[in-house]
Structure formats: structure tokens, C-alpha cells
PyMOL CGO cylinders between C-alpha atoms (Angstrom):
from pymol import cmd
from pymol.cgo import CYLINDER

trace = [
    CYLINDER, -20.75, 142.93, -36.20, -17.24, 142.85, -36.88, 0.3, 1, 1, 1, 1, 1, 1,
    CYLINDER, -17.24, 142.85, -36.88, -15.61, 139.26, -37.67, 0.3, 1, 1, 1, 1, 1, 1,
    CYLINDER, -15.61, 139.26, -37.67, -12.16, 138.46, -37.27, 0.3, 1, 1, 1, 1, 1, 1,
    CYLINDER, -12.16, 138.46, -37.27, -12.46, 134.53, -36.81, 0.3, 1, 1, 1, 1, 1, 1,
    CYLINDER, -12.46, 134.53, -36.81, -14.58, 131.80, -37.95, 0.3, 1, 1, 1, 1, 1, 1,
    CYLINDER, -14.58, 131.80, -37.95, -16.26, 131.72, -34.59, 0.3, 1, 1, 1, 1, 1, 1,
    CYLINDER, -16.26, 131.72, -34.59, -17.31, 135.14, -35.16, 0.3, 1, 1, 1, 1, 1, 1,
    CYLINDER, -17.31, 135.14, -35.16, -18.67, 134.49, -38.75, 0.3, 1, 1, 1, 1, 1, 1,
    CYLINDER, -18.67, 134.49, -38.75, -20.51, 131.59, -37.52, 0.3, 1, 1, 1, 1, 1, 1,
    CYLINDER, -20.51, 131.59, -37.52, -21.96, 133.80, -34.57, 0.3, 1, 1, 1, 1, 1, 1,
    CYLINDER, -21.96, 133.80, -34.57, -23.16, 136.37, -37.14, 0.3, 1, 1, 1, 1, 1, 1,
    CYLINDER, -23.16, 136.37, -37.14, -24.77, 133.76, -39.33, 0.3, 1, 1, 1, 1, 1, 1,
    CYLINDER, -24.77, 133.76, -39.33, -26.67, 131.90, -36.54, 0.3, 1, 1, 1, 1, 1, 1,
    CYLINDER, -26.67, 131.90, -36.54, -27.92, 135.35, -35.13, 0.3, 1, 1, 1, 1, 1, 1,
    CYLINDER, -27.92, 135.35, -35.13, -29.00, 136.67, -38.54, 0.3, 1, 1, 1, 1, 1, 1,
    CYLINDER, -29.00, 136.67, -38.54, -30.74, 133.25, -39.39, 0.3, 1, 1, 1, 1, 1, 1,
    CYLINDER, -30.74, 133.25, -39.39, -32.56, 133.25, -36.38, 0.3, 1, 1, 1, 1, 1, 1,
    CYLINDER, -32.56, 133.25, -36.38, -33.67, 136.84, -36.48, 0.3, 1, 1, 1, 1, 1, 1,
    CYLINDER, -33.67, 136.84, -36.48, -35.18, 136.07, -39.87, 0.3, 1, 1, 1, 1, 1, 1,
    CYLINDER, -35.18, 136.07, -39.87, -36.95, 133.34, -38.35, 0.3, 1, 1, 1, 1, 1, 1,
    CYLINDER, -36.95, 133.34, -38.35, -35.15, 130.41, -40.42, 0.3, 1, 1, 1, 1, 1, 1,
    CYLINDER, -35.15, 130.41, -40.42, -34.38, 126.99, -39.32, 0.3, 1, 1, 1, 1, 1, 1,
    CYLINDER, -34.38, 126.99, -39.32, -30.97, 125.50, -40.35, 0.3, 1, 1, 1, 1, 1, 1,
    CYLINDER, -30.97, 125.50, -40.35, -32.75, 123.56, -42.84, 0.3, 1, 1, 1, 1, 1, 1,
    CYLINDER, -32.75, 123.56, -42.84, -34.61, 126.31, -44.55, 0.3, 1, 1, 1, 1, 1, 1,
    CYLINDER, -34.61, 126.31, -44.55, -31.65, 128.60, -44.83, 0.3, 1, 1, 1, 1, 1, 1,
    CYLINDER, -31.65, 128.60, -44.83, -29.47, 125.41, -46.22, 0.3, 1, 1, 1, 1, 1, 1,
    CYLINDER, -29.47, 125.41, -46.22, -32.08, 124.99, -48.84, 0.3, 1, 1, 1, 1, 1, 1,
    CYLINDER, -32.08, 124.99, -48.84, -32.02, 128.54, -49.79, 0.3, 1, 1, 1, 1, 1, 1,
    CYLINDER, -32.02, 128.54, -49.79, -28.52, 128.78, -50.07, 0.3, 1, 1, 1, 1, 1, 1,
    CYLINDER, -28.52, 128.78, -50.07, -28.24, 125.42, -51.64, 0.3, 1, 1, 1, 1, 1, 1,
    CYLINDER, -28.24, 125.42, -51.64, -25.67, 124.32, -49.12, 0.3, 1, 1, 1, 1, 1, 1,
    CYLINDER, -25.67, 124.32, -49.12, -26.14, 121.12, -46.85, 0.3, 1, 1, 1, 1, 1, 1,
    CYLINDER, -26.14, 121.12, -46.85, -27.41, 121.34, -43.37, 0.3, 1, 1, 1, 1, 1, 1,
    CYLINDER, -27.41, 121.34, -43.37, -24.54, 119.71, -41.96, 0.3, 1, 1, 1, 1, 1, 1,
    CYLINDER, -24.54, 119.71, -41.96, -22.23, 122.20, -43.62, 0.3, 1, 1, 1, 1, 1, 1,
    CYLINDER, -22.23, 122.20, -43.62, -24.28, 125.30, -42.30, 0.3, 1, 1, 1, 1, 1, 1,
    CYLINDER, -24.28, 125.30, -42.30, -23.89, 123.43, -38.82, 0.3, 1, 1, 1, 1, 1, 1,
    CYLINDER, -23.89, 123.43, -38.82, -20.08, 123.69, -39.25, 0.3, 1, 1, 1, 1, 1, 1,
    CYLINDER, -20.08, 123.69, -39.25, -19.92, 127.27, -40.30, 0.3, 1, 1, 1, 1, 1, 1,
    CYLINDER, -19.92, 127.27, -40.30, -22.41, 128.21, -37.53, 0.3, 1, 1, 1, 1, 1, 1,
    CYLINDER, -22.41, 128.21, -37.53, -19.94, 126.19, -35.05, 0.3, 1, 1, 1, 1, 1, 1,
    CYLINDER, -19.94, 126.19, -35.05, -17.05, 128.14, -36.26, 0.3, 1, 1, 1, 1, 1, 1,
    CYLINDER, -17.05, 128.14, -36.26, -15.25, 125.61, -38.50, 0.3, 1, 1, 1, 1, 1, 1,
    CYLINDER, -15.25, 125.61, -38.50, -12.13, 126.94, -40.13, 0.3, 1, 1, 1, 1, 1, 1,
    CYLINDER, -12.13, 126.94, -40.13, -12.26, 125.71, -43.39, 0.3, 1, 1, 1, 1, 1, 1,
    CYLINDER, -12.26, 125.71, -43.39, -15.64, 126.84, -45.02, 0.3, 1, 1, 1, 1, 1, 1,
    CYLINDER, -15.64, 126.84, -45.02, -15.74, 127.28, -48.89, 0.3, 1, 1, 1, 1, 1, 1,
    CYLINDER, -15.74, 127.28, -48.89, -15.86, 130.79, -49.64, 0.3, 1, 1, 1, 1, 1, 1,
    CYLINDER, -15.86, 130.79, -49.64, -18.20, 130.43, -52.72, 0.3, 1, 1, 1, 1, 1, 1,
    CYLINDER, -18.20, 130.43, -52.72, -20.68, 128.85, -50.36, 0.3, 1, 1, 1, 1, 1, 1,
    CYLINDER, -20.68, 128.85, -50.36, -20.21, 131.54, -47.62, 0.3, 1, 1, 1, 1, 1, 1,
    CYLINDER, -20.21, 131.54, -47.62, -20.99, 134.04, -50.20, 0.3, 1, 1, 1, 1, 1, 1,
    CYLINDER, -20.99, 134.04, -50.20, -24.22, 132.23, -51.13, 0.3, 1, 1, 1, 1, 1, 1,
    CYLINDER, -24.22, 132.23, -51.13, -25.05, 132.13, -47.46, 0.3, 1, 1, 1, 1, 1, 1,
    CYLINDER, -25.05, 132.13, -47.46, -24.39, 135.81, -46.85, 0.3, 1, 1, 1, 1, 1, 1,
    CYLINDER, -24.39, 135.81, -46.85, -26.56, 136.55, -49.79, 0.3, 1, 1, 1, 1, 1, 1,
    CYLINDER, -26.56, 136.55, -49.79, -29.43, 134.70, -48.54, 0.3, 1, 1, 1, 1, 1, 1,
    CYLINDER, -29.43, 134.70, -48.54, -29.12, 136.30, -45.34, 0.3, 1, 1, 1, 1, 1, 1,
    CYLINDER, -29.12, 136.30, -45.34, -28.94, 139.91, -46.88, 0.3, 1, 1, 1, 1, 1, 1,
    CYLINDER, -28.94, 139.91, -46.88, -25.39, 140.36, -45.53, 0.3, 1, 1, 1, 1, 1, 1,
    CYLINDER, -25.39, 140.36, -45.53, -22.59, 142.03, -47.20, 0.3, 1, 1, 1, 1, 1, 1,
    CYLINDER, -22.59, 142.03, -47.20, -19.03, 140.81, -46.90, 0.3, 1, 1, 1, 1, 1, 1,
    CYLINDER, -19.03, 140.81, -46.90, -16.74, 144.16, -46.46, 0.3, 1, 1, 1, 1, 1, 1,
    CYLINDER, -16.74, 144.16, -46.46, -13.30, 143.94, -45.80, 0.3, 1, 1, 1, 1, 1, 1,
    CYLINDER, -13.30, 143.94, -45.80, -10.94, 146.51, -44.42, 0.3, 1, 1, 1, 1, 1, 1,
    CYLINDER, -10.94, 146.51, -44.42, -7.52, 147.09, -42.96, 0.3, 1, 1, 1, 1, 1, 1,
    CYLINDER, -7.52, 147.09, -42.96, -7.47, 147.47, -39.07, 0.3, 1, 1, 1, 1, 1, 1,
    CYLINDER, -7.47, 147.47, -39.07, -7.50, 151.26, -37.99, 0.3, 1, 1, 1, 1, 1, 1,
    CYLINDER, -7.50, 151.26, -37.99, -5.31, 152.83, -35.58, 0.3, 1, 1, 1, 1, 1, 1,
    CYLINDER, -5.31, 152.83, -35.58, -8.37, 152.88, -32.97, 0.3, 1, 1, 1, 1, 1, 1,
    CYLINDER, -8.37, 152.88, -32.97, -8.16, 149.10, -33.16, 0.3, 1, 1, 1, 1, 1, 1,
    CYLINDER, -8.16, 149.10, -33.16, -5.08, 149.17, -31.31, 0.3, 1, 1, 1, 1, 1, 1,
    CYLINDER, -5.08, 149.17, -31.31, -3.00, 147.80, -34.13, 0.3, 1, 1, 1, 1, 1, 1,
    CYLINDER, -3.00, 147.80, -34.13, -0.64, 149.57, -36.53, 0.3, 1, 1, 1, 1, 1, 1,
    CYLINDER, -0.64, 149.57, -36.53, -2.05, 150.71, -39.91, 0.3, 1, 1, 1, 1, 1, 1,
    CYLINDER, -2.05, 150.71, -39.91, -0.60, 149.00, -42.71, 0.3, 1, 1, 1, 1, 1, 1,
    CYLINDER, -0.60, 149.00, -42.71, -2.24, 149.24, -46.18, 0.3, 1, 1, 1, 1, 1, 1,
    CYLINDER, -2.24, 149.24, -46.18, -0.40, 146.25, -47.49, 0.3, 1, 1, 1, 1, 1, 1,
    CYLINDER, -0.40, 146.25, -47.49, -1.70, 142.67, -46.90, 0.3, 1, 1, 1, 1, 1, 1,
    CYLINDER, -1.70, 142.67, -46.90, 1.32, 140.37, -46.41, 0.3, 1, 1, 1, 1, 1, 1,
    CYLINDER, 1.32, 140.37, -46.41, -0.45, 137.19, -47.87, 0.3, 1, 1, 1, 1, 1, 1,
    CYLINDER, -0.45, 137.19, -47.87, 2.68, 134.92, -47.19, 0.3, 1, 1, 1, 1, 1, 1,
    CYLINDER, 2.68, 134.92, -47.19, 2.46, 135.75, -43.73, 0.3, 1, 1, 1, 1, 1, 1,
    CYLINDER, 2.46, 135.75, -43.73, -1.26, 135.51, -43.37, 0.3, 1, 1, 1, 1, 1, 1,
    CYLINDER, -1.26, 135.51, -43.37, -0.92, 131.82, -44.89, 0.3, 1, 1, 1, 1, 1, 1,
    CYLINDER, -0.92, 131.82, -44.89, 1.90, 131.15, -42.62, 0.3, 1, 1, 1, 1, 1, 1,
    CYLINDER, 1.90, 131.15, -42.62, -0.09, 131.79, -39.62, 0.3, 1, 1, 1, 1, 1, 1,
    CYLINDER, -0.09, 131.79, -39.62, -3.01, 129.87, -40.80, 0.3, 1, 1, 1, 1, 1, 1,
    CYLINDER, -3.01, 129.87, -40.80, -0.80, 126.58, -41.69, 0.3, 1, 1, 1, 1, 1, 1,
    CYLINDER, -0.80, 126.58, -41.69, 0.77, 127.05, -38.00, 0.3, 1, 1, 1, 1, 1, 1,
    CYLINDER, 0.77, 127.05, -38.00, -2.88, 127.39, -36.40, 0.3, 1, 1, 1, 1, 1, 1,
    CYLINDER, -2.88, 127.39, -36.40, -4.01, 124.31, -38.45, 0.3, 1, 1, 1, 1, 1, 1,
    CYLINDER, -4.01, 124.31, -38.45, -0.93, 122.43, -37.23, 0.3, 1, 1, 1, 1, 1, 1,
    CYLINDER, -0.93, 122.43, -37.23, -1.53, 123.31, -33.63, 0.3, 1, 1, 1, 1, 1, 1,
    CYLINDER, -1.53, 123.31, -33.63, -5.15, 122.13, -33.84, 0.3, 1, 1, 1, 1, 1, 1,
    CYLINDER, -5.15, 122.13, -33.84, -3.96, 118.84, -35.56, 0.3, 1, 1, 1, 1, 1, 1,
    CYLINDER, -3.96, 118.84, -35.56, -1.62, 118.41, -32.53, 0.3, 1, 1, 1, 1, 1, 1,
    CYLINDER, -1.62, 118.41, -32.53, -4.52, 118.91, -30.15, 0.3, 1, 1, 1, 1, 1, 1,
    CYLINDER, -4.52, 118.91, -30.15, -3.40, 122.54, -29.11, 0.3, 1, 1, 1, 1, 1, 1,
    CYLINDER, -3.40, 122.54, -29.11, -5.63, 125.29, -28.90, 0.3, 1, 1, 1, 1, 1, 1,
    CYLINDER, -5.63, 125.29, -28.90, -5.41, 128.09, -31.64, 0.3, 1, 1, 1, 1, 1, 1,
    CYLINDER, -5.41, 128.09, -31.64, -3.19, 131.08, -30.35, 0.3, 1, 1, 1, 1, 1, 1,
]
cmd.load_cgo(trace, "trace")
């Protein structure tokens, strides 16, 4: 599954947890995170700590793989990552959420 949003990650985590027959509490205990934190991840929360996510992925038997979009995705291929632009978009999305506007 390709995950491009926090909601995608949450859905992937939930689907994998359920496929393994684990409750939220069982997975939280194994990954050494709290159940409320896991609930927020499965709910697509934007600010999940990377270290905890990696521990969660390990318990689910998932690998994190990052790749640049391909031309097949309908996006131009640019091998460089503009971190400043990415952070600016993230900050703008958070400001919109704080003002009660949906993400764009």
C-alpha cells in the first residue's frame, strides 16, 4: 500500500493490526506505546513521533520505504527534495487546521 497522508498510514496500521489478530492494546504493549497514542495514529493524526512509528512498524512486520514520485504518478520527477518547501506546506496545513479549515 502506498501511504501519502497520515490517514493512509493510520489505515495501513489498522488493517495490518487486524490482519495479525491484535487488539489495539496488544499492539501498543508490544510496541511500547500507549493505546491512546495508537488510537491517534490509526485515526490519521498528523503529529506522530517517528521513533514510535518505527517501533510500531517493526511490531507489524512493516518496512518504511521512501521514494520519489514517478512520472506514472502524474507528477514530474524531481530527484531533489526541497525540505523548506515541504515544511512550509506542513506549517500552512497546521495553521489551516488550527483555524478550523480543512487541509488542502
